[in-house]
C-alpha positions as CSV (number, residue, x, y, z in Angstrom):
1,X,0.0,0.0,0.0
2,X,1.5,3.3,-1.0
3,X,1.5,6.5,1.1
4,X,-1.5,8.0,-0.5
5,X,-3.5,4.8,0.0
6,X,-2.5,4.8,3.7
7,X,-3.6,8.5,4.0
8,X,-7.0,7.9,2.3
9,X,-7.6,4.8,4.5
10,X,-6.9,6.8,7.6
11,X,-9.3,9.5,6.5
12,X,-12.0,6.9,5.7
13,X,-11.4,5.4,9.2
14,X,-12.1,8.9,10.8
15,X,-15.3,9.3,8.7
16,X,-16.5,5.9,9.9
17,X,-15.7,6.7,13.5
18,X,-17.6,10.0,13.2
19,X,-20.6,8.1,11.9
20,X,-20.5,5.8,14.9
21,X,-20.1,8.6,17.4
22,X,-22.9,10.6,15.9
23,X,-25.2,7.6,16.0
24,X,-24.3,6.2,19.4
25,X,-22.6,8.7,21.7
26,X,-25.0,10.8,23.8
27,X,-22.6,13.8,23.8
28,X,-21.7,13.7,20.1
29,X,-25.4,13.3,19.2
30,X,-26.3,16.5,21.0
31,X,-23.7,18.7,19.3
32,X,-24.6,21.4,16.8
33,X,-22.6,23.8,14.6
34,X,-23.2,26.5,17.2
35,X,-22.1,24.3,20.2
36,X,-18.9,23.3,18.5
37,X,-17.8,26.8,17.6
38,X,-16.1,27.8,20.9
39,X,-14.4,24.4,21.1
40,X,-13.0,24.9,17.6
41,X,-11.6,28.3,18.6
42,X,-10.0,26.7,21.6
43,X,-8.5,23.9,19.5
44,X,-7.1,26.5,17.1
45,X,-5.4,28.4,19.9
46,X,-4.0,25.1,21.3
47,X,-2.5,24.4,17.8
48,X,-1.0,27.9,17.8
49,X,0.6,27.3,21.2
50,X,2.1,24.0,19.9
51,X,3.5,25.7,16.8
52,X,5.1,28.5,18.9
53,X,6.6,25.8,21.2
54,X,7.9,23.9,18.1
55,X,6.5,20.8,19.6
56,X,5.9,18.6,16.6
57,X,4.3,15.8,18.5
58,X,1.8,18.2,20.0
59,X,1.2,19.8,16.6
60,X,0.3,16.4,15.2
61,X,-2.2,15.9,18.0
62,X,-3.8,19.3,17.7
63,X,-4.1,19.0,13.9
64,X,-6.0,15.8,14.6
65,X,-8.3,17.6,17.0
66,X,-9.0,20.3,14.3
67,X,-9.5,17.6,11.6
68,X,-12.1,16.0,13.8
69,X,-13.9,19.3,14.1
70,X,-13.9,19.7,10.3
71,X,-15.3,16.2,9.9
72,X,-17.9,16.9,12.7
73,X,-19.2,20.0,11.0
74,X,-19.4,18.2,7.6
75,X,-21.3,15.3,9.3
76,X,-23.8,17.8,10.7
77,X,-24.1,19.5,7.3
78,X,-24.8,16.2,5.7
79,X,-27.6,15.5,8.1
80,X,-29.3,18.7,7.3
81,X,-28.6,18.1,3.6
82,X,-26.7,21.4,3.3
83,X,-23.2,20.0,2.5
84,X,-21.0,17.0,3.2
85,X,-17.3,16.3,3.5
86,X,-17.0,15.9,-0.3
87,X,-18.6,19.3,-0.9
88,X,-16.1,20.8,1.6
89,X,-13.1,19.2,-0.1
90,X,-14.2,19.9,-3.6
91,X,-15.1,23.5,-2.7
92,X,-11.6,24.3,-1.5
93,X,-10.1,22.4,-4.5
94,X,-12.0,24.5,-6.9
95,X,-11.1,27.7,-5.1
96,X,-7.4,26.8,-5.1
97,X,-7.4,25.9,-8.8
98,X,-9.2,29.2,-9.6
99,X,-6.9,31.3,-7.5
100,X,-3.7,29.8,-8.8
101,X,-3.8,30.5,-12.5
102,X,0.0,30.6,-12.5
103,X,-0.2,26.9,-11.7
104,X,-3.4,25.7,-13.4
105,X,-3.5,28.4,-16.2
106,X,-1.3,30.5,-18.3
107,X,-0.7,33.4,-15.9
108,X,3.0,34.2,-15.2
109,X,4.2,35.5,-11.8
110,X,7.7,36.7,-10.8
111,X,7.4,36.4,-7.0
112,X,5.2,35.9,-4.0
113,X,4.0,39.5,-4.0
114,X,2.5,39.1,-7.5
115,X,0.8,35.9,-6.3
116,X,-0.8,37.8,-3.4
117,X,-1.9,40.7,-5.7
118,X,-3.5,38.2,-8.2
119,X,-5.3,36.5,-5.3
120,X,-6.9,39.7,-4.1
121,X,-7.8,40.8,-7.7
122,X,-9.5,37.4,-8.3
123,X,-11.5,37.7,-5.1
124,X,-12.9,41.0,-6.2
125,X,-13.8,39.5,-9.6
126,X,-15.7,36.8,-7.7
127,X,-18.1,39.5,-6.4
128,X,-16.5,40.7,-3.2
129,X,-17.0,44.5,-2.8
130,X,-14.0,45.1,-0.6
131,X,-10.6,43.5,-0.2
132,X,-11.3,43.7,3.6
133,X,-14.5,41.6,3.3
134,X,-12.7,38.4,4.1
135,X,-11.3,39.6,7.5
136,X,-13.4,37.9,10.2
137,X,-15.0,40.4,12.6
138,X,-14.4,38.2,15.6
139,X,-10.6,38.0,15.1
140,X,-8.5,39.3,18.0
141,X,-7.6,43.0,17.4
142,X,-3.9,42.4,16.8
143,X,-4.5,39.6,14.4
144,X,-7.2,41.5,12.6
145,X,-4.9,44.6,12.3
146,X,-2.2,42.4,10.7
147,X,-4.6,40.8,8.3
148,X,-6.1,44.2,7.3
149,X,-2.6,45.6,6.5
150,X,-1.6,42.5,4.6
151,X,-4.7,42.7,2.4
152,X,-4.5,46.4,1.6
153,X,-0.8,46.1,0.8
154,X,-1.7,43.3,-1.7
155,X,-3.6,45.9,-3.8
156,X,-0.8,48.5,-3.6
157,X,-2.0,50.6,-0.6
158,X,1.3,50.5,1.3
159,X,4.4,52.3,2.3
160,X,7.4,52.0,0.0
161,X,10.2,51.7,2.6
162,X,10.5,50.6,6.2
163,X,12.0,54.0,7.3
164,X,8.7,55.6,6.2
165,X,6.8,53.4,8.5
166,X,9.3,54.1,11.3
167,X,8.8,57.8,10.8
168,X,5.0,57.3,11.0
169,X,5.4,55.4,14.2
170,X,7.5,58.2,15.8
171,X,4.8,60.7,14.7
172,X,2.1,58.5,16.4
173,X,4.2,58.2,19.6
174,X,4.5,62.0,19.8
175,X,0.8,62.4,19.3
176,X,0.1,59.9,22.1
177,X,2.5,61.8,24.4
178,X,0.8,65.1,23.6
179,X,-2.6,63.6,24.6
180,X,-1.1,62.1,27.8
181,X,0.2,65.5,28.8
182,X,-3.3,67.0,28.1
183,X,-4.9,64.3,30.2
184,X,-7.6,63.6,27.5
185,X,-8.4,60.0,28.3
186,X,-10.5,59.4,25.2
187,X,-7.9,60.7,22.9
188,X,-5.2,58.9,24.8
189,X,-6.9,55.6,23.9
190,X,-7.4,56.7,20.3
191,X,-3.8,57.6,19.9
192,X,-2.6,54.5,21.7
193,X,-4.6,52.5,19.1
194,X,-2.8,54.4,16.3
195,X,0.6,53.5,17.9
196,X,-0.3,49.8,18.1
197,X,-1.5,49.9,14.5
198,X,1.7,51.5,13.3
199,X,3.8,49.0,15.3
200,X,2.0,46.1,13.7
201,X,2.6,47.8,10.3
202,X,6.3,48.2,11.1
203,X,6.5,44.5,12.1
204,X,5.2,43.6,8.7
205,X,8.1,45.5,7.1
206,X,10.5,43.7,9.4
207,X,9.0,40.3,8.4
208,X,7.9,39.8,12.0
209,X,4.5,38.4,12.9
210,X,3.4,40.7,15.8
211,X,1.1,38.0,17.4
212,X,3.9,35.5,17.5
213,X,6.4,38.1,18.8
214,X,4.1,39.2,21.6
215,X,3.2,35.6,22.6
216,X,6.9,34.8,22.6
217,X,7.5,37.7,25.1
218,X,4.5,36.5,27.1
219,X,5.9,33.0,27.5
220,X,9.3,34.5,28.4
221,X,7.8,36.7,31.0
222,X,5.8,33.8,32.5
223,X,8.8,31.6,32.7
224,X,10.9,34.2,34.5
225,X,8.1,35.3,36.9
226,X,7.4,31.7,37.8
227,X,11.2,31.3,38.6
228,X,10.9,34.3,40.8
229,X,7.9,32.8,42.6
230,X,9.7,29.5,43.1
231,X,12.8,31.2,44.6
232,X,10.7,33.2,47.0
233,X,8.9,30.1,48.1
234,X,12.2,28.3,48.5
235,X,13.3,31.1,50.9
236,X,10.0,31.0,52.7
237,X,9.0,34.5,51.6
238,X,5.9,36.0,50.2
239,X,6.4,38.0,47.0
240,X,4.5,40.9,48.6
241,X,7.0,41.0,51.4
242,X,10.1,41.2,49.1
243,X,11.5,44.4,47.9
244,X,11.9,45.2,44.2
245,X,15.7,45.0,44.7
246,X,15.3,41.5,46.1
247,X,13.0,40.5,43.2
248,X,15.4,41.9,40.7
249,X,18.2,39.6,41.8
250,X,16.1,36.5,40.9
251,X,14.7,38.2,37.8
252,X,18.3,38.6,36.5
253,X,19.0,35.0,37.4
254,X,16.0,33.9,35.5
255,X,17.3,35.6,32.4
256,X,20.3,33.3,32.4
257,X,18.3,30.1,32.4
C-alpha cells in the first residue's frame, strides 16, 4: 500500500468513527454547529501554542483535533442536507485551482507578491465588494490589524520603505505623548490604538509576525516570573514581602536560564 492509499484509508477510518459517534454517543449526538464553535476556537489556539513551542508531536495531536472538528461540521451538514465532506473538499479544491492561474492556467508571476496581488484581484472578480471583506469580525484585534494591513498592501496601498513606517510610528508616539500630557483619556486611547496599528505595520516590514512576537514575550515573562515565585517560596518568603531590589536579583538569574 503506497503513502496516498494509507492516507486515504486513515481519513476513511475517521469518517466511519464520526458516523459511529454521531449515531451512538450521547454527547456527540447533541452537538450542533453552534455548540462546536467555541471548542473549535480553543483547539485553534492550542495548535497555535504548539506551533510556537515547536512541539511537533503536540502539533500532530492538535491537527488531529482540528481535523475531527472539520469532519464533525461536515457530518452535521450532511444530516441537514446542506453539504457533506465531499462538498467541503471539492469546494476548497475549486477555489485553489481558480486562484492559482499561475499553476493551473497561463498566468505568469515573478514572485510571492504578485501571487498575493492576483489572489486579491481574483476575489474582487468573484463579487467581493472590498478586499477587507474576508477579514473575520471576531478576530482578536492584533491579528485583525495584521490581516487588514496584509490585504490592503496586496492591492498597492502600502508604504514603500521601512523607514517611512518608522517615521510614521514616531509621529504617532509623539501624538500619544501630547494627549497624555493634556490628560484627555478618550484621545489617549485613540492615539494608543494608532501607535499599536503603526507598530503592527512596522512589524510587517521587518518580516515579524506581531502576534507571534508578543506571545513569545508573554511566554518568556511567565517563565521568568514563575522562577521568581519558586525562589521566593524556597526562601519561605511571600512575594509581597520582598523588595523590588530582592526580586530583581532573581529576575536577572531567570534571564540566564
